[in-house]
NUKOLLO-395067 format. One record per residue (C-alpha): residue number from 1; z, x, y. Coordinates in steps of 0.1 Angstrom, whole numbers, plus 5000, padded with zeros to 4 digits. Layout:
 num    w    u    v
 NUM    Z    X    Y
...
***
This chain:
 num    w    u    v
   1 7454 6408 2177
   2 7450 6430 2146
   3 7434 6462 2158
   4 7421 6495 2144
   5 7400 6524 2156
   6 7370 6532 2134
   7 7339 6553 2130
   8 7309 6534 2116
   9 7283 6552 2096
  10 7247 6552 2110
  11 7222 6529 2093
  12 7206 6556 2071
  13 7240 6567 2058
  14 7251 6531 2052
  15 7218 6524 2034
  16 7223 6554 2011
  17 7259 6544 2003
  18 7251 6507 1998
  19 7222 6517 1974
  20 7246 6538 1954
  21 7273 6511 1952
  22 7248 6484 1942
  23 7241 6504 1911
  24 7278 6505 1901
  25 7295 6478 1880
  26 7315 6468 1910
  27 7283 6462 1929
  28 7269 6437 1904
  29 7269 6399 1912
  30 7299 6381 1898
  31 7304 6346 1885
  32 7326 6323 1907
  33 7363 6331 1904
  34 7356 6367 1893
  35 7351 6383 1927
  36 7357 6420 1930
  37 7359 6416 1968
  38 7331 6440 1975
  39 7331 6450 2012
  40 7299 6438 2028
  41 7278 6466 2044
  42 7285 6454 2080
  43 7322 6460 2074
  44 7320 6495 2058
  45 7338 6519 2082
  46 7361 6549 2083
  47 7395 6539 2098
  48 7408 6566 2121
  49 7439 6548 2133
  50 7453 6514 2123
  51 7473 6498 2150
  52 7481 6465 2133
  53 7493 6435 2152
  54 7491 6440 2190
  55 7498 6413 2216
  56 7466 6404 2235
  57 7482 6416 2268
  58 7483 6451 2253
  59 7445 6452 2248
  60 7438 6468 2282
  61 7463 6496 2276
  62 7449 6501 2241
  63 7414 6505 2255
  64 7427 6529 2282
  65 7446 6550 2256
  66 7415 6554 2234
  67 7393 6562 2265
  68 7419 6587 2277
  69 7421 6604 2244
  70 7383 6606 2240
  71 7379 6620 2275
  72 7404 6648 2268
  73 7389 6654 2234
  74 7354 6658 2250
  75 7368 6682 2276
  76 7385 6703 2249
  77 7354 6704 2227
  78 7327 6706 2254
  79 7324 6744 2253
  80 7316 6742 2216
  81 7295 6711 2220
  82 7305 6701 2185
  83 7309 6667 2171
  84 7327 6663 2138
  85 7299 6663 2111
  86 7310 6645 2080
  87 7295 6629 2049
  88 7306 6602 2025
  89 7312 6619 1992
  90 7335 6616 1962
  91 7358 6587 1957
  92 7386 6572 1937
  93 7410 6544 1936
  94 7443 6534 1952
  95 7467 6513 1931
  96 7464 6500 1895
  97 7459 6466 1878
  98 7455 6438 1902
  99 7462 6461 1932
 100 7432 6484 1924
 101 7411 6494 1955
 102 7379 6515 1951
 103 7371 6539 1979
 104 7345 6566 1988
 105 7358 6599 2001
 106 7349 6617 2033
 107 7340 6654 2035
 108 7329 6679 2061
 109 7346 6687 2094
 110 7378 6670 2085
 111 7399 6694 2106
 112 7379 6685 2137
 113 7381 6648 2128
 114 7419 6652 2123
 115 7422 6667 2158
 116 7406 6635 2172
 117 7430 6613 2152
 118 7460 6634 2164
 119 7448 6629 2200
 120 7444 6592 2195
 121 7479 6589 2181
 122 7493 6609 2209
 123 7478 6586 2235
 124 7488 6554 2217
 125 7524 6567 2214
 126 7524 6575 2252
 127 7512 6539 2259
 128 7539 6526 2236
 129 7514 6510 2213
 130 7521 6506 2175
 131 7501 6524 2149
 132 7504 6534 2112
 133 7518 6570 2112
 134 7510 6577 2076
 135 7491 6609 2069
 136 7454 6606 2077
 137 7434 6602 2044
 138 7398 6596 2054
 139 7380 6572 2032
 140 7357 6541 2032
 141 7371 6511 2013
 142 7343 6498 1990
 143 7360 6470 1970
 144 7393 6455 1959
 145 7384 6445 1923
 146 7421 6443 1912
 147 7421 6438 1874
 148 7388 6419 1874
 149 7367 6449 1864
 150 7370 6460 1827
 151 7387 6494 1823
 152 7355 6510 1809
 153 7334 6498 1838
 154 7361 6510 1863
 155 7361 6545 1847
 156 7323 6547 1848
 157 7323 6536 1885
 158 7350 6562 1893
 159 7329 6589 1877
 160 7298 6579 1897
 161 7319 6578 1929
 162 7333 6613 1922
 163 7297 6626 1918
 164 7284 6608 1949
 165 7272 6628 1980
 166 7258 6610 2010
 167 7239 6625 2039
 168 7256 6644 2067
 169 7262 6625 2100
 170 7278 6635 2133
 171 7306 6612 2145
 172 7291 6605 2179
 173 7311 6574 2188
 174 7342 6554 2178
 175 7351 6518 2182
 176 7382 6498 2190
 177 7379 6469 2165
 178 7397 6435 2160
 179 7401 6423 2125
 180 7402 6385 2118
 181 7420 6379 2085
 182 7415 6350 2062
 183 7392 6341 2033
 184 7362 6354 2052
 185 7374 6386 2070
 186 7353 6394 2101
 187 7354 6423 2126
 188 7347 6423 2163
 189 7340 6456 2180
 190 7358 6453 2213
 191 7349 6486 2229
 192 7328 6517 2220
 193 7336 6552 2231
 194 7311 6581 2230
 195 7324 6615 2218
 196 7299 6635 2239
 197 7293 6638 2277
***
């Protein structure tokens, strides 16, 4: 099983982002063979922790690790009654040429969100589960156009992403998600965890 832990934007935030992306060059319909691999709206998410390939027998410990981390996080933050409040804003690219990936940034209570990510990693480590330990760089992947988008269109899209500001939203829940790879990637949300009592 290929697993990750994610926060999904609420519908109004998702609609705002999708509307913005649809006006970009990367959001325009493409002829066959020229796909820019635009991420469909139902798959847009913020990855908190990527576990990667996990044996199916480890799914119950993975759920327990996330549940334990969330319970401790709630207890520690209950007195402040504060959920991380974030917004999708800004953006950029990873890679160049055929490896180009366009992403939207995340702004707001990133220190609070980072605390949650650290708690999740601590629990996964204690449960002897794998995860990507790279520095947390919150973003929402929008497309993987590679070199199929002309340079001038890419530059215009990057400028529009840098100027983008979506609505604020509190991260009220997170999901343990299974990713099914292949020509038509799909995600199954295996368990949801609420971040408030």
